[in-house]
C-alpha positions as CSV (number, residue, x, y, z in Angstrom):
1,X,94.4,138.2,119.9
2,X,92.8,138.3,123.4
3,X,91.8,141.7,125.1
4,X,92.2,140.0,128.5
5,X,94.8,141.1,131.0
6,X,97.4,138.5,131.9
7,X,97.5,137.8,135.7
8,X,99.3,135.4,138.1
9,X,96.9,133.0,139.9
10,X,98.0,134.7,143.2
11,X,97.1,138.1,142.2
12,X,93.9,136.8,140.9
13,X,93.0,135.0,144.1
14,X,93.6,138.1,146.0
15,X,91.0,140.1,143.8
16,X,88.6,137.2,144.0
17,X,88.7,137.0,147.8
18,X,88.1,140.6,148.0
19,X,85.1,140.4,145.8
20,X,83.8,137.5,148.0
21,X,84.2,139.6,151.2
22,X,82.4,142.5,149.7
23,X,79.4,140.4,148.9
24,X,76.3,140.6,151.0
25,X,76.0,136.7,150.8
26,X,79.6,136.2,152.3
27,X,79.8,133.5,154.7
28,X,82.7,133.6,157.3
29,X,85.5,131.5,156.0
30,X,84.4,131.5,152.3
31,X,87.3,132.0,150.0
32,X,88.8,130.7,146.8
33,X,92.0,128.8,147.4
34,X,92.9,127.9,143.7
35,X,92.1,128.9,140.2
36,X,92.5,127.4,136.9
37,X,91.6,128.3,133.3
38,X,89.7,126.1,131.0
39,X,88.7,127.3,127.4
40,X,89.0,131.0,128.5
41,X,86.8,130.5,131.6
42,X,88.4,130.8,135.0
43,X,87.3,128.2,137.5
44,X,87.6,129.0,141.2
45,X,87.8,126.3,144.0
46,X,87.8,126.4,147.7
47,X,86.1,125.0,150.8
48,X,82.4,123.9,150.0
49,X,81.2,123.6,153.5
50,X,80.5,120.0,153.2
51,X,79.1,118.1,156.4
52,X,81.1,115.3,158.1
53,X,79.8,112.7,155.6
54,X,80.8,114.9,152.6
55,X,77.4,115.9,151.7
56,X,76.1,119.4,150.8
57,X,74.9,121.8,153.4
58,X,72.8,124.9,153.2
59,X,76.1,126.9,152.7
60,X,77.4,124.7,149.9
61,X,74.9,126.4,147.3
62,X,76.1,129.8,148.6
63,X,79.6,128.8,148.0
64,X,79.0,127.4,144.6
65,X,77.0,130.5,143.5
66,X,79.9,132.8,144.7
67,X,82.5,130.8,142.5
68,X,80.2,131.0,139.6
69,X,80.1,134.8,140.2
70,X,83.6,135.2,140.2
71,X,83.8,133.2,136.9
72,X,81.3,135.3,135.1
73,X,82.7,138.5,136.6
74,X,86.6,137.9,136.1
75,X,86.9,135.6,133.1
76,X,86.0,138.4,130.5
77,X,88.8,140.6,132.0
78,X,91.7,138.1,133.0
79,X,93.6,135.2,131.5
80,X,96.2,133.3,133.9
81,X,99.8,134.1,133.1
82,X,101.1,131.0,135.1
């Protein structure tokens, strides 16, 4: 049996977005807009700050790293209830 706390995606996104805003590497407009769970790992998604041609920008790596941080920090603690 899992030791993880069940949580709704809405509540988890609220926690995740607070963590994002509290980080030194926060970029204005950076936020997680959805989350899913695969094999016990929470996967966060949102705007990746791509350019007009859909190519990565300097901010794209920062967003990717932020979502990776959320996965590492929150996956051991939570599981999606919905």
